[in-house]
C-alpha angles and dihedrals in degrees: 000000000000117000120183091349093301131108131180115278109238112242123187099222090190088070094059115100095212102022100192095047096037092048088057090049090052087051091054093045096073097052089039091058090049089055091048091050090050090050089049092051090048089052090051090049091050092049092047090050093048091049091049094245094118134041127179092269099044125113090236090058091049093050094047093044091051090047091052091048095047092050090049088050092050093048093051095040093050091052092062102121096233120110128278092028120093094251089067091060089058093048091051090060090064097045129078141175118000093355091058092046091050092046092050090053088062089072092082090058097033100107092047091049092050093049092045093049097044097044103032108031109071093193090061090050089053093047093047092047091050092049094046096048091041092054090045090055093043089055099042103037096070087057092050091236102106096154113189098244099181097077088042092054092047090051093047096044099042103042 
């Protein structure tokens, strides 16, 4: 099932040397790459700003800011500890026995749980928003390019 243009990456667990630990590392890899991409985009934005190729109102700044934000969003969202998201792979590392078996049974309801939480529980929306914008600022601030992406997204989405 494809959700938001993404589908689970097939992993042959039998090829992992330490399956429980390595499966958790595979789970962290996806969001980790999203963070690395966001850092790379922030570095490009910083370099473009220093060279005078980008100012706060330029299209280049908008594109890079949205790219940084979307990668922060993907990193945070994928770390939600509900199967089939990557965060669930990390949680499974710490569970055993009946708790692990029960947790794995959540996978069949995972997408419904995610949708219900994200769309119907305002506290989850607030927590996710805070985590996403916090990660965005954490990535961009060291480069001195912390563009406020919220007004930009509103302008782009609601034209």
